[in-house]
A tleap script that builds the chain and sets N, CA, C and O, in Angstrom:
source leaprc.protein.ff14SB
mol = sequence {
  NMET SER MET MET ASN GLU GLY GLY PRO PRO
  PRO ASP ASP GLU MET ALA PRO GLY ASP ALA
  THR GLU PRO GLY GLU MET SER GLU PRO GLY
  GLU GLY LYS GLN PRO GLN ASP ALA VAL ASN
  TYR ARG ALA GLY THR PRO LEU LYS ASN CYS
  GLY LEU CYS GLY ASP PHE THR GLY SER SER
  GLY PRO GLY ALA ASN GLY CYS ALA THR VAL
  ASP GLY ASP ILE SER ALA PHE GLY TYR CYS
  ASP ILE TYR ARG LYS GLN PRO ASN PRO PHE
  GLY ASP GLN HIE LYS TYR ALA MET GLY ALA
  GLY GLY GLN VAL ALA PRO ALA GLY GLY ALA
  PRO PRO GLY LEU THR GLN ILE GLY LYS GLN
  THR TYR GLY CGLY
}
set mol.1.N position { -31.345 -22.460 -41.530 }
set mol.1.CA position { -30.648 -21.943 -40.363 }
set mol.1.C position { -30.097 -23.114 -39.560 }
set mol.1.O position { -30.766 -24.137 -39.413 }
set mol.2.N position { -28.899 -22.973 -39.050 }
set mol.2.CA position { -28.217 -24.038 -38.316 }
set mol.2.C position { -28.740 -24.128 -36.888 }
set mol.2.O position { -29.103 -23.118 -36.285 }
set mol.3.N position { -28.774 -25.341 -36.356 }
set mol.3.CA position { -29.189 -25.540 -34.967 }
set mol.3.C position { -28.083 -25.135 -33.998 }
set mol.3.O position { -28.356 -24.880 -32.825 }
set mol.4.N position { -26.852 -25.072 -34.465 }
set mol.4.CA position { -25.726 -24.698 -33.592 }
set mol.4.C position { -25.642 -23.184 -33.517 }
set mol.4.O position { -25.880 -22.487 -34.504 }
set mol.5.N position { -25.309 -22.696 -32.370 }
set mol.5.CA position { -25.165 -21.261 -32.137 }
set mol.5.C position { -23.667 -20.949 -32.164 }
set mol.5.O position { -23.025 -20.905 -31.114 }
set mol.6.N position { -23.115 -20.734 -33.345 }
set mol.6.CA position { -21.676 -20.545 -33.476 }
set mol.6.C position { -21.299 -19.100 -33.205 }
set mol.6.O position { -21.862 -18.175 -33.790 }
set mol.7.N position { -20.313 -18.917 -32.287 }
set mol.7.CA position { -19.761 -17.598 -32.029 }
set mol.7.C position { -20.559 -16.743 -31.077 }
set mol.7.O position { -20.039 -15.722 -30.625 }
set mol.8.N position { -21.756 -17.080 -30.748 }
set mol.8.CA position { -22.571 -16.269 -29.861 }
set mol.8.C position { -22.674 -16.886 -28.480 }
set mol.8.O position { -22.178 -17.990 -28.258 }
set mol.9.N position { -23.304 -16.195 -27.556 }
set mol.9.CA position { -23.479 -16.751 -26.211 }
set mol.9.C position { -24.441 -17.928 -26.249 }
set mol.9.O position { -25.307 -17.983 -27.122 }
set mol.10.N position { -24.307 -18.873 -25.321 }
set mol.10.CA position { -25.208 -20.019 -25.306 }
set mol.10.C position { -26.626 -19.567 -24.959 }
set mol.10.O position { -26.811 -18.555 -24.283 }
set mol.11.N position { -27.623 -20.317 -25.422 }
set mol.11.CA position { -28.996 -19.971 -25.058 }
set mol.11.C position { -29.164 -20.011 -23.542 }
set mol.11.O position { -28.425 -20.714 -22.852 }
set mol.12.N position { -30.136 -19.258 -23.020 }
set mol.12.CA position { -30.336 -19.150 -21.578 }
set mol.12.C position { -30.524 -20.486 -20.889 }
set mol.12.O position { -30.083 -20.653 -19.752 }
set mol.13.N position { -31.171 -21.454 -21.549 }
set mol.13.CA position { -31.424 -22.735 -20.897 }
set mol.13.C position { -30.165 -23.596 -20.788 }
set mol.13.O position { -30.170 -24.579 -20.047 }
set mol.14.N position { -29.081 -23.258 -21.506 }
set mol.14.CA position { -27.838 -24.019 -21.419 }
set mol.14.C position { -26.836 -23.390 -20.461 }
set mol.14.O position { -25.798 -23.993 -20.187 }
set mol.15.N position { -27.111 -22.209 -19.950 }
set mol.15.CA position { -26.163 -21.516 -19.087 }
set mol.15.C position { -26.316 -22.015 -17.650 }
set mol.15.O position { -27.413 -21.999 -17.093 }
set mol.16.N position { -25.219 -22.452 -17.066 }
set mol.16.CA position { -25.247 -22.946 -15.690 }
set mol.16.C position { -25.312 -21.774 -14.724 }
set mol.16.O position { -24.732 -20.723 -14.999 }
set mol.17.N position { -26.017 -21.930 -13.580 }
set mol.17.CA position { -26.044 -20.846 -12.595 }
set mol.17.C position { -24.632 -20.561 -12.110 }
set mol.17.O position { -23.861 -21.484 -11.846 }
set mol.18.N position { -24.297 -19.296 -11.993 }
set mol.18.CA position { -22.965 -18.911 -11.525 }
set mol.18.C position { -21.916 -18.960 -12.610 }
set mol.18.O position { -20.734 -18.770 -12.322 }
set mol.19.N position { -22.308 -19.210 -13.862 }
set mol.19.CA position { -21.362 -19.238 -14.968 }
set mol.19.C position { -20.715 -17.860 -15.080 }
set mol.19.O position { -21.395 -16.842 -14.945 }
set mol.20.N position { -19.417 -17.822 -15.324 }
set mol.20.CA position { -18.678 -16.561 -15.377 }
set mol.20.C position { -19.156 -15.670 -16.516 }
set mol.20.O position { -18.912 -14.464 -16.488 }
set mol.21.N position { -19.829 -16.230 -17.514 }
set mol.21.CA position { -20.306 -15.412 -18.628 }
set mol.21.C position { -21.642 -14.760 -18.334 }
set mol.21.O position { -22.125 -13.959 -19.134 }
set mol.22.N position { -22.254 -15.087 -17.194 }
set mol.22.CA position { -23.543 -14.517 -16.843 }
set mol.22.C position { -23.371 -13.027 -16.519 }
set mol.22.O position { -22.497 -12.672 -15.728 }
set mol.23.N position { -24.189 -12.151 -17.116 }
set mol.23.CA position { -24.052 -10.719 -16.842 }
set mol.23.C position { -24.244 -10.412 -15.353 }
set mol.23.O position { -25.141 -10.955 -14.708 }
set mol.24.N position { -23.389 -9.534 -14.821 }
set mol.24.CA position { -23.500 -9.121 -13.428 }
set mol.24.C position { -22.949 -10.132 -12.448 }
set mol.24.O position { -23.156 -9.992 -11.243 }
set mol.25.N position { -22.259 -11.138 -12.926 }
set mol.25.CA position { -21.717 -12.183 -12.048 }
set mol.25.C position { -20.614 -11.611 -11.154 }
set mol.25.O position { -19.695 -10.952 -11.640 }
set mol.26.N position { -20.708 -11.861 -9.871 }
set mol.26.CA position { -19.696 -11.430 -8.908 }
set mol.26.C position { -18.678 -12.551 -8.750 }
set mol.26.O position { -19.029 -13.726 -8.860 }
set mol.27.N position { -17.427 -12.200 -8.495 }
set mol.27.CA position { -16.411 -13.238 -8.298 }
set mol.27.C position { -16.598 -13.871 -6.927 }
set mol.27.O position { -17.051 -13.222 -5.984 }
set mol.28.N position { -16.250 -15.122 -6.834 }
set mol.28.CA position { -16.360 -15.856 -5.576 }
set mol.28.C position { -15.272 -15.405 -4.623 }
set mol.28.O position { -14.193 -15.024 -5.076 }
set mol.29.N position { -15.518 -15.434 -3.282 }
set mol.29.CA position { -14.471 -15.106 -2.332 }
set mol.29.C position { -13.291 -16.044 -2.528 }
set mol.29.O position { -13.473 -17.253 -2.669 }
set mol.30.N position { -12.100 -15.499 -2.538 }
set mol.30.CA position { -10.902 -16.293 -2.700 }
set mol.30.C position { -10.531 -16.571 -4.145 }
set mol.30.O position { -9.492 -17.177 -4.410 }
set mol.31.N position { -11.368 -16.136 -5.091 }
set mol.31.CA position { -11.085 -16.393 -6.497 }
set mol.31.C position { -9.833 -15.635 -6.916 }
set mol.31.O position { -9.713 -14.439 -6.648 }
set mol.32.N position { -8.900 -16.320 -7.570 }
set mol.32.CA position { -7.666 -15.689 -8.009 }
set mol.32.C position { -6.577 -15.708 -6.958 }
set mol.32.O position { -5.450 -15.295 -7.230 }
set mol.33.N position { -6.893 -16.183 -5.752 }
set mol.33.CA position { -5.890 -16.264 -4.699 }
set mol.33.C position { -5.188 -17.612 -4.754 }
set mol.33.O position { -5.733 -18.586 -5.274 }
set mol.34.N position { -3.982 -17.662 -4.218 }
set mol.34.CA position { -3.222 -18.901 -4.204 }
set mol.34.C position { -3.517 -19.685 -2.928 }
set mol.34.O position { -3.742 -19.085 -1.877 }
set mol.35.N position { -3.521 -21.010 -3.003 }
set mol.35.CA position { -3.726 -21.814 -1.795 }
set mol.35.C position { -2.540 -21.674 -0.841 }
set mol.35.O position { -1.418 -21.408 -1.272 }
set mol.36.N position { -2.795 -21.855 0.449 }
set mol.36.CA position { -1.746 -21.715 1.453 }
set mol.36.C position { -0.593 -22.683 1.215 }
set mol.36.O position { 0.566 -22.322 1.415 }
set mol.37.N position { -0.897 -23.910 0.790 }
set mol.37.CA position { 0.159 -24.895 0.525 }
set mol.37.C position { 1.080 -24.447 -0.604 }
set mol.37.O position { 2.284 -24.698 -0.557 }
set mol.38.N position { 0.528 -23.792 -1.610 }
set mol.38.CA position { 1.311 -23.380 -2.778 }
set mol.38.C position { 2.319 -22.289 -2.449 }
set mol.38.O position { 3.340 -22.173 -3.126 }
set mol.39.N position { 2.052 -21.486 -1.419 }
set mol.39.CA position { 2.961 -20.390 -1.055 }
set mol.39.C position { 3.750 -20.693 0.212 }
set mol.39.O position { 4.411 -19.813 0.765 }
set mol.40.N position { 3.678 -21.962 0.677 }
set mol.40.CA position { 4.432 -22.402 1.854 }
set mol.40.C position { 4.083 -21.563 3.092 }
set mol.40.O position { 4.974 -21.092 3.799 }
set mol.41.N position { 2.780 -21.379 3.350 }
set mol.41.CA position { 2.309 -20.620 4.519 }
set mol.41.C position { 2.712 -21.358 5.789 }
set mol.41.O position { 2.476 -22.559 5.918 }
set mol.42.N position { 3.329 -20.625 6.741 }
set mol.42.CA position { 3.870 -21.240 7.953 }
set mol.42.C position { 3.988 -20.184 9.043 }
set mol.42.O position { 3.585 -19.038 8.840 }
set mol.43.N position { 4.534 -20.553 10.189 }
set mol.43.CA position { 4.754 -19.607 11.282 }
set mol.43.C position { 5.826 -18.600 10.864 }
set mol.43.O position { 6.820 -18.963 10.235 }
set mol.44.N position { 5.614 -17.341 11.217 }
set mol.44.CA position { 6.554 -16.293 10.859 }
set mol.44.C position { 7.594 -16.055 11.937 }
set mol.44.O position { 7.689 -16.812 12.903 }
set mol.45.N position { 8.363 -15.010 11.767 }
set mol.45.CA position { 9.374 -14.585 12.736 }
set mol.45.C position { 9.004 -13.181 13.207 }
set mol.45.O position { 8.129 -12.550 12.614 }
set mol.46.N position { 9.650 -12.678 14.258 }
set mol.46.CA position { 9.319 -11.317 14.692 }
set mol.46.C position { 9.566 -10.242 13.630 }
set mol.46.O position { 8.904 -9.204 13.644 }
set mol.47.N position { 10.501 -10.474 12.717 }
set mol.47.CA position { 10.810 -9.469 11.705 }
set mol.47.C position { 10.109 -9.705 10.368 }
set mol.47.O position { 10.010 -8.790 9.550 }
set mol.48.N position { 9.625 -10.920 10.144 }
set mol.48.CA position { 8.907 -11.238 8.906 }
set mol.48.C position { 7.675 -12.040 9.261 }
set mol.48.O position { 7.765 -13.215 9.618 }
set mol.49.N position { 6.504 -11.386 9.160 }
set mol.49.CA position { 5.242 -12.060 9.458 }
set mol.49.C position { 4.119 -11.359 8.706 }
set mol.49.O position { 4.283 -10.235 8.232 }
set mol.50.N position { 2.985 -12.029 8.601 }
set mol.50.CA position { 1.848 -11.499 7.837 }
set mol.50.C position { 1.369 -10.147 8.369 }
set mol.50.O position { 0.885 -9.320 7.596 }
set mol.51.N position { 1.496 -9.912 9.669 }
set mol.51.CA position { 1.084 -8.636 10.242 }
set mol.51.C position { 1.883 -7.467 9.684 }
set mol.51.O position { 1.425 -6.326 9.747 }
set mol.52.N position { 3.070 -7.727 9.138 }
set mol.52.CA position { 3.920 -6.689 8.562 }
set mol.52.C position { 3.864 -6.677 7.034 }
set mol.52.O position { 4.556 -5.891 6.386 }
set mol.53.N position { 3.031 -7.561 6.461 }
set mol.53.CA position { 2.943 -7.696 5.002 }
set mol.53.C position { 1.917 -6.720 4.432 }
set mol.53.O position { 0.882 -6.468 5.049 }
set mol.54.N position { 2.204 -6.186 3.277 }
set mol.54.CA position { 1.306 -5.251 2.616 }
set mol.54.C position { 0.016 -5.873 2.123 }
set mol.54.O position { -0.935 -5.149 1.825 }
set mol.55.N position { -0.048 -7.207 2.027 }
set mol.55.CA position { -1.253 -7.874 1.540 }
set mol.55.C position { -2.189 -8.319 2.663 }
set mol.55.O position { -3.307 -8.750 2.381 }
set mol.56.N position { -1.771 -8.228 3.922 }
set mol.56.CA position { -2.584 -8.657 5.058 }
set mol.56.C position { -3.726 -7.672 5.269 }
set mol.56.O position { -3.518 -6.461 5.198 }
set mol.57.N position { -4.950 -8.187 5.532 }
set mol.57.CA position { -6.125 -7.324 5.657 }
set mol.57.C position { -6.335 -6.780 7.069 }
set mol.57.O position { -7.228 -5.957 7.275 }
set mol.58.N position { -5.554 -7.207 8.029 }
set mol.58.CA position { -5.689 -6.717 9.387 }
set mol.58.C position { -6.330 -7.734 10.307 }
set mol.58.O position { -6.847 -8.758 9.861 }
set mol.59.N position { -6.291 -7.438 11.603 }
set mol.59.CA position { -6.799 -8.370 12.613 }
set mol.59.C position { -8.209 -8.050 13.077 }
set mol.59.O position { -8.795 -8.823 13.834 }
set mol.60.N position { -8.770 -6.923 12.640 }
set mol.60.CA position { -10.134 -6.578 13.043 }
set mol.60.C position { -10.845 -5.879 11.893 }
set mol.60.O position { -10.216 -5.435 10.932 }
set mol.61.N position { -12.145 -5.791 12.004 }
set mol.61.CA position { -12.934 -5.125 10.981 }
set mol.61.C position { -13.347 -6.063 9.876 }
set mol.61.O position { -13.107 -7.268 9.954 }
set mol.62.N position { -13.976 -5.513 8.830 }
set mol.62.CA position { -14.439 -6.348 7.721 }
set mol.62.C position { -13.265 -7.001 6.998 }
set mol.62.O position { -12.259 -6.348 6.720 }
set mol.63.N position { -13.395 -8.269 6.700 }
set mol.63.CA position { -12.339 -8.989 5.985 }
set mol.63.C position { -11.120 -9.282 6.833 }
set mol.63.O position { -10.033 -9.509 6.302 }
set mol.64.N position { -11.289 -9.278 8.153 }
set mol.64.CA position { -10.146 -9.492 9.053 }
set mol.64.C position { -9.548 -10.877 8.852 }
set mol.64.O position { -10.220 -11.807 8.406 }
set mol.65.N position { -8.281 -10.987 9.188 }
set mol.65.CA position { -7.526 -12.235 9.113 }
set mol.65.C position { -7.556 -12.835 7.715 }
set mol.65.O position { -7.775 -14.033 7.539 }
set mol.66.N position { -7.333 -11.987 6.737 }
set mol.66.CA position { -7.292 -12.424 5.357 }
set mol.66.C position { -6.086 -11.855 4.644 }
set mol.66.O position { -5.305 -11.098 5.219 }
set mol.67.N position { -5.947 -12.225 3.399 }
set mol.67.CA position { -4.820 -11.779 2.592 }
set mol.67.C position { -5.318 -11.495 1.187 }
set mol.67.O position { -6.216 -12.178 0.693 }
set mol.68.N position { -4.748 -10.502 0.546 }
set mol.68.CA position { -5.135 -10.154 -0.813 }
set mol.68.C position { -4.661 -11.180 -1.832 }
set mol.68.O position { -5.203 -11.237 -2.936 }
set mol.69.N position { -3.652 -12.000 -1.487 }
set mol.69.CA position { -3.093 -12.935 -2.455 }
set mol.69.C position { -3.155 -14.400 -2.043 }
set mol.69.O position { -2.953 -15.274 -2.886 }
set mol.70.N position { -3.431 -14.700 -0.757 }
set mol.70.CA position { -3.474 -16.082 -0.272 }
set mol.70.C position { -4.870 -16.382 0.257 }
set mol.70.O position { -5.461 -15.561 0.960 }
set mol.71.N position { -5.393 -17.547 -0.075 }
set mol.71.CA position { -6.737 -17.953 0.291 }
set mol.71.C position { -6.787 -18.472 1.731 }
set mol.71.O position { -5.796 -18.995 2.241 }
set mol.72.N position { -7.939 -18.325 2.377 }
set mol.72.CA position { -8.176 -18.880 3.706 }
set mol.72.C position { -7.909 -17.897 4.833 }
set mol.72.O position { -7.565 -16.738 4.601 }
set mol.73.N position { -8.077 -18.390 6.082 }
set mol.73.CA position { -7.800 -17.573 7.266 }
set mol.73.C position { -6.293 -17.406 7.416 }
set mol.73.O position { -5.537 -18.371 7.310 }
set mol.74.N position { -5.867 -16.173 7.662 }
set mol.74.CA position { -4.443 -15.854 7.775 }
set mol.74.C position { -4.185 -15.248 9.143 }
set mol.74.O position { -4.900 -14.341 9.569 }
set mol.75.N position { -3.175 -15.741 9.828 }
set mol.75.CA position { -2.772 -15.207 11.121 }
set mol.75.C position { -1.749 -14.093 10.919 }
set mol.75.O position { -0.913 -14.161 10.017 }
set mol.76.N position { -1.823 -13.075 11.762 }
set mol.76.CA position { -0.829 -11.998 11.712 }
set mol.76.C position { 0.564 -12.533 12.018 }
set mol.76.O position { 1.559 -11.893 11.676 }
set mol.77.N position { 0.649 -13.694 12.655 }
set mol.77.CA position { 1.931 -14.276 13.036 }
set mol.77.C position { 2.431 -15.293 12.007 }
set mol.77.O position { 3.463 -15.928 12.222 }
set mol.78.N position { 1.710 -15.453 10.887 }
set mol.78.CA position { 2.113 -16.376 9.839 }
set mol.78.C position { 3.130 -15.739 8.906 }
set mol.78.O position { 3.564 -14.606 9.119 }
set mol.79.N position { 3.504 -16.481 7.870 }
set mol.79.CA position { 4.501 -16.017 6.896 }
set mol.79.C position { 4.410 -16.916 5.676 }
set mol.79.O position { 4.065 -18.090 5.811 }
set mol.80.N position { 4.711 -16.402 4.483 }
set mol.80.CA position { 4.721 -17.237 3.281 }
set mol.80.C position { 5.798 -16.749 2.322 }
set mol.80.O position { 6.452 -15.733 2.558 }
set mol.81.N position { 5.966 -17.497 1.232 }
set mol.81.CA position { 7.028 -17.205 0.269 }
set mol.81.C position { 6.783 -15.942 -0.553 }
set mol.81.O position { 7.714 -15.441 -1.182 }
set mol.82.N position { 5.559 -15.413 -0.566 }
set mol.82.CA position { 5.278 -14.203 -1.347 }
set mol.82.C position { 5.082 -12.988 -0.437 }
set mol.82.O position { 4.384 -12.042 -0.801 }
set mol.83.N position { 5.700 -13.019 0.745 }
set mol.83.CA position { 5.670 -11.902 1.710 }
set mol.83.C position { 6.113 -10.612 1.022 }
set mol.83.O position { 7.099 -10.593 0.285 }
set mol.84.N position { 5.374 -9.545 1.273 }
set mol.84.CA position { 5.680 -8.231 0.696 }
set mol.84.C position { 5.732 -7.215 1.834 }
set mol.84.O position { 4.695 -6.792 2.345 }
set mol.85.N position { 6.928 -6.832 2.223 }
set mol.85.CA position { 7.123 -5.929 3.360 }
set mol.85.C position { 6.448 -4.577 3.123 }
set mol.85.O position { 6.596 -3.968 2.063 }
set mol.86.N position { 5.698 -4.122 4.143 }
set mol.86.CA position { 5.079 -2.796 4.075 }
set mol.86.C position { 6.155 -1.739 4.240 }
set mol.86.O position { 7.154 -1.990 4.915 }
set mol.87.N position { 5.986 -0.575 3.650 }
set mol.87.CA position { 6.935 0.510 3.910 }
set mol.87.C position { 6.768 1.014 5.342 }
set mol.87.O position { 5.665 0.991 5.887 }
set mol.88.N position { 7.850 1.462 5.940 }
set mol.88.CA position { 7.822 1.992 7.299 }
set mol.88.C position { 7.028 3.299 7.301 }
set mol.88.O position { 7.409 4.239 6.604 }
set mol.89.N position { 5.930 3.385 8.070 }
set mol.89.CA position { 5.124 4.612 8.062 }
set mol.89.C position { 5.860 5.818 8.642 }
set mol.89.O position { 5.446 6.958 8.434 }
set mol.90.N position { 6.946 5.568 9.366 }
set mol.90.CA position { 7.724 6.654 9.953 }
set mol.90.C position { 8.913 7.028 9.077 }
set mol.90.O position { 9.709 7.889 9.453 }
set mol.91.N position { 9.044 6.398 7.922 }
set mol.91.CA position { 10.152 6.687 7.023 }
set mol.91.C position { 11.403 5.940 7.431 }
set mol.91.O position { 11.374 5.090 8.321 }
set mol.92.N position { 12.497 6.265 6.774 }
set mol.92.CA position { 13.773 5.605 7.055 }
set mol.92.C position { 14.713 6.549 7.790 }
set mol.92.O position { 15.910 6.576 7.503 }
set mol.93.N position { 14.190 7.319 8.730 }
set mol.93.CA position { 15.026 8.279 9.441 }
set mol.93.C position { 16.020 7.623 10.398 }
set mol.93.O position { 16.992 8.257 10.807 }
set mol.94.N position { 15.787 6.358 10.758 }
set mol.94.CA position { 16.675 5.673 11.695 }
set mol.94.C position { 17.545 4.689 10.931 }
set mol.94.O position { 17.131 3.561 10.667 }
set mol.95.N position { 18.735 5.112 10.582 }
set mol.95.CA position { 19.663 4.238 9.873 }
set mol.95.C position { 20.728 3.799 10.866 }
set mol.95.O position { 21.255 4.609 11.629 }
set mol.96.N position { 21.035 2.512 10.845 }
set mol.96.CA position { 21.987 1.959 11.795 }
set mol.96.C position { 23.150 1.331 11.054 }
set mol.96.O position { 23.000 0.853 9.930 }
set mol.97.N position { 24.313 1.336 11.693 }
set mol.97.CA position { 25.510 0.720 11.139 }
set mol.97.C position { 26.136 -0.146 12.220 }
set mol.97.O position { 25.982 0.125 13.411 }
set mol.98.N position { 26.840 -1.185 11.800 }
set mol.98.CA position { 27.493 -2.073 12.744 }
set mol.98.C position { 28.737 -1.368 13.281 }
set mol.98.O position { 29.602 -0.960 12.507 }
set mol.99.N position { 28.827 -1.226 14.600 }
set mol.99.CA position { 29.954 -0.561 15.238 }
set mol.99.C position { 31.028 -1.551 15.648 }
set mol.99.O position { 30.955 -2.732 15.306 }
set mol.100.N position { 32.018 -1.078 16.375 }
set mol.100.CA position { 33.122 -1.918 16.850 }
set mol.100.C position { 32.588 -2.997 17.784 }
set mol.100.O position { 31.682 -2.740 18.576 }
set mol.101.N position { 33.135 -4.178 17.696 }
set mol.101.CA position { 32.717 -5.271 18.563 }
set mol.101.C position { 31.333 -5.804 18.236 }
set mol.101.O position { 30.728 -6.487 19.063 }
set mol.102.N position { 30.811 -5.504 17.032 }
set mol.102.CA position { 29.510 -6.021 16.632 }
set mol.102.C position { 28.339 -5.290 17.252 }
set mol.102.O position { 27.213 -5.785 17.197 }
set mol.103.N position { 28.569 -4.117 17.845 }
set mol.103.CA position { 27.483 -3.357 18.443 }
set mol.103.C position { 26.803 -2.509 17.371 }
set mol.103.O position { 27.457 -1.982 16.472 }
set mol.104.N position { 25.491 -2.387 17.479 }
set mol.104.CA position { 24.735 -1.578 16.542 }
set mol.104.C position { 24.639 -0.163 17.096 }
set mol.104.O position { 24.232 0.045 18.239 }
set mol.105.N position { 25.018 0.801 16.271 }
set mol.105.CA position { 24.951 2.203 16.676 }
set mol.105.C position { 24.367 3.007 15.527 }
set mol.105.O position { 24.536 2.633 14.366 }
set mol.106.N position { 23.681 4.107 15.826 }
set mol.106.CA position { 23.174 4.946 14.744 }
set mol.106.C position { 24.322 5.420 13.863 }
set mol.106.O position { 25.380 5.783 14.376 }
set mol.107.N position { 24.132 5.422 12.547 }
set mol.107.CA position { 25.161 5.878 11.632 }
set mol.107.C position { 25.507 7.329 11.941 }
set mol.107.O position { 24.619 8.173 12.065 }
set mol.108.N position { 26.796 7.616 12.065 }
set mol.108.CA position { 27.242 8.973 12.364 }
set mol.108.C position { 27.012 9.349 13.814 }
set mol.108.O position { 27.072 10.531 14.152 }
set mol.109.N position { 26.750 8.377 14.688 }
set mol.109.CA position { 26.449 8.631 16.091 }
set mol.109.C position { 27.699 8.709 16.954 }
set mol.109.O position { 28.601 9.500 16.678 }
set mol.110.N position { 27.751 7.906 17.976 }
set mol.110.CA position { 28.838 7.926 18.953 }
set mol.110.C position { 30.140 7.457 18.322 }
set mol.110.O position { 30.123 6.673 17.372 }
set mol.111.N position { 31.301 7.943 18.856 }
set mol.111.CA position { 32.605 7.493 18.377 }
set mol.111.C position { 32.785 5.996 18.641 }
set mol.111.O position { 32.103 5.441 19.503 }
set mol.112.N position { 33.694 5.331 17.913 }
set mol.112.CA position { 33.933 3.910 18.127 }
set mol.112.C position { 34.243 3.603 19.593 }
set mol.112.O position { 34.980 4.347 20.240 }
set mol.113.N position { 33.684 2.513 20.116 }
set mol.113.CA position { 33.902 2.132 21.504 }
set mol.113.C position { 32.866 2.713 22.452 }
set mol.113.O position { 32.782 2.285 23.604 }
set mol.114.N position { 32.082 3.671 22.000 }
set mol.114.CA position { 31.041 4.275 22.824 }
set mol.114.C position { 29.677 3.937 22.231 }
set mol.114.O position { 29.544 3.730 21.024 }
set mol.115.N position { 28.684 3.885 23.084 }
set mol.115.CA position { 27.322 3.623 22.642 }
set mol.115.C position { 26.461 4.830 22.956 }
set mol.115.O position { 26.480 5.342 24.075 }
set mol.116.N position { 25.707 5.282 21.967 }
set mol.116.CA position { 24.834 6.422 22.157 }
set mol.116.C position { 23.396 5.963 22.127 }
set mol.116.O position { 22.959 5.328 21.167 }
set mol.117.N position { 22.642 6.287 23.197 }
set mol.117.CA position { 21.221 6.007 23.267 }
set mol.117.C position { 20.528 7.333 23.499 }
set mol.117.O position { 20.675 7.955 24.552 }
set mol.118.N position { 19.769 7.757 22.496 }
set mol.118.CA position { 19.173 9.092 22.560 }
set mol.118.C position { 20.272 10.135 22.549 }
set mol.118.O position { 21.112 10.135 21.650 }
set mol.119.N position { 20.282 11.020 23.529 }
set mol.119.CA position { 21.314 12.045 23.623 }
set mol.119.C position { 22.416 11.664 24.607 }
set mol.119.O position { 23.365 12.424 24.800 }
set mol.120.N position { 22.297 10.491 25.230 }
set mol.120.CA position { 23.263 10.033 26.232 }
set mol.120.C position { 24.284 9.089 25.593 }
set mol.120.O position { 23.906 8.213 24.815 }
set mol.121.N position { 25.573 9.255 25.911 }
set mol.121.CA position { 26.640 8.400 25.441 }
set mol.121.C position { 27.180 7.566 26.586 }
set mol.121.O position { 27.425 8.089 27.673 }
set mol.122.N position { 27.372 6.258 26.355 }
set mol.122.CA position { 27.839 5.336 27.386 }
set mol.122.C position { 29.123 4.653 26.927 }
set mol.122.O position { 29.369 4.520 25.728 }
set mol.123.N position { 29.939 4.221 27.887 }
set mol.123.CA position { 31.148 3.463 27.611 }
set mol.123.C position { 32.384 4.347 27.724 }
set mol.123.O position { 32.308 5.515 28.106 }
set mol.124.N position { 33.508 3.761 27.382 }
set mol.124.CA position { 34.743 4.533 27.305 }
set mol.124.C position { 35.540 4.463 28.490 }
set mol.124.O position { 36.608 5.072 28.553 }
savepdb mol mol.pdb
quit
């Protein structure tokens, strides 16, 4: 019989604690996540920030200030290259189009030159 254990698991005395092959081994926190430097983590903008990202874990509760894909503490005001915008929970019922003179007006809203806010029309 050979002294080498070919193809099988290593004997118990050769297995290091925390070895990934150990039965029942839990993954380490942050395992599989990318480092902040690798994803260019930086200050965000009002329209693009970690607080609006689908991978952000939230600002309170268990696992707060974390990310599903980036390692370390994450601020809701941060931003990175793998930002994933959350869907709008209210849907896309508010569609806007650029009006005359660069003004933003609801699509199909007030006539050109007028601004509609709610049910009130201004201008003209």
